[in-house]
N, C-alpha and C positions, 0 to 999 in steps of 0.2 A: 504494500500500500504506500502511496505517496501522500504526504500532507501538503496541500497546495494552499498558499495564501496570496491573494491578489491585493497587494498593499497600495499600488498606484492605480487609480481608476483609468488612467490613460490606456493601460493594457486592454481592459474590457471595452473601452471606447473604440480602439483600433481593431480589436479582434473579439467580436461578441462571443465566439466559441473558444476563447482562450483556454478555458479549463479542459475542454476536449482535446485541444491541440497538445497541451502539456501532458495529459494523461496518455494519449496515444504514443507520443515519443517515449515516455517513461516505460510504457508496456513493451516497446520495441527492445529496450535494454534489459528490463527486469523480468519480462515474460509474465508468467502466472503470479509472480510475487508482487506485481503492481496492482493486483486486484484490490477493490475498495474495502476489504475486511482485514481484520488483524491489526497488529502493531505497524506503525509506519516504518518503511525502510529508509526513507529520506524525506526531508522537508525542502520544498521549492518555494521561494519567495519571489514574487514579481513586484519589483520595487521601481522607484524613480532613480534618476541619476545621482541626486544628492545623497540618498541613503547609501548607494553603492560606493560613491566617492568617499564617504565617511568610513565605511568598512575597509575599503582599499587602503586608505591612509593609515588606519589604526593597525591593520593586520599585515599589510604588505609594503608599507612605507612608500606608497605611490599615491600622491595627492591628486587623483583624477578618477573619474568614473571609468569603468570598463564594462564590457558586455556581460560577462558572467564570472562570478566568483564561486569557487568550490571549497568547502571546509569539511574535509573527511573527519568522521568521528574518531575519537581516540578511545583506547581501552581504559575503562574505569576500574581501578582496583576493587575487587569484590563483586564486580558485575558478572552475571552468568556468561559462560563461554558461548552460549547459543544466541547472544544478542546480535541480531543481524543489522542493526541500524548503521547505515552507511555514512550519513552526514547531511550537510545543508548545501543548497545551491541558491544563489541570489542573482537575479538578472535585472539589468537596468533598462527601462523602457526607451529612453531617449537614445542611448548608444545603440541598442539593438535596432531601433527603427531607422536611425540614420544609416547604419551599416547595410541593412536590407535595401534601402532605397539606393544607396551608392553602388551596391553590387547588382542591382536589377533583380532582386529576389522578392518573393512574397514574404511579408513579415511572418506569417505562419510557418513557412519553410525554414526561415532563419531561426525562429524560436525553437522549432523542432530540433534543428541541428545543435543549438546551444544547450538544450536540455540533455540531449544524448551526450554531447561533449562533457558536460558537467557530471553526469552520472558515471561516465567512464572514468573520469578523474576520481570519483568517490570509490570506484572499484580498483583503483591502483594504477590505472593507465596514466601515462605522462607523455610529454613531447619536448623534453629538455635536450635530447640528442636526435640526430637524424633518424637513427634506427627506431627509437621510441615513437617519434612522430609518424613514421611510415606505418608502424603497426596500429597506432591509434587511429590515424586517418583512414586506413583500410577498413577498420571496424566501423567507423562512422559512415563511410560510403555504403557498406553492406546494409547497415541498419536503416539508413535513409532510403536506399533503393527499395527496401521492403515496404516502406511507407509511400513509395511512388514519388520521392523527392530526388531531384537531380544532384549530382556530385557537387557539393558546395565549393570544393577546391578548384574544380575545373573552371567555374565561373570567375573566380579570383584570378587564376592564371590567364584566362582569356582576355582580361582587362589590362594585364601588365604589358608595358611597351616592349 
């Protein structure tokens, strides 16, 4: 299960089906574990740029908003070993909206990509090295293709000079 909180009303204004978009992308990554019953596996917050900028400054020493932040859960001493909680993902509406527009993508497709990207981070994927990026991006492409969404990296590469 995913706990979804739409904190910035701009998300619902731009995407009236924003909850369905997020849950569909989460289900692509988590499968049956994304079902709406049971304890949450992750929390996804749809915020505005100011809230994400504040979090980015406090936790990543970057005083600017970004499209998505992922905060993997840490093991709590004394917690049961079967605690499956992955962590939290926060997305900034303004950044995501501007990126989608600049890249010629539907906001729903860009949001789906970033939800998948964030959940993969919570599962331990990263893109700090070229090899890690290749593995993570391949997984993203596969999951997005299953949702009928084009390769997001091809669109970026097509626009580079």
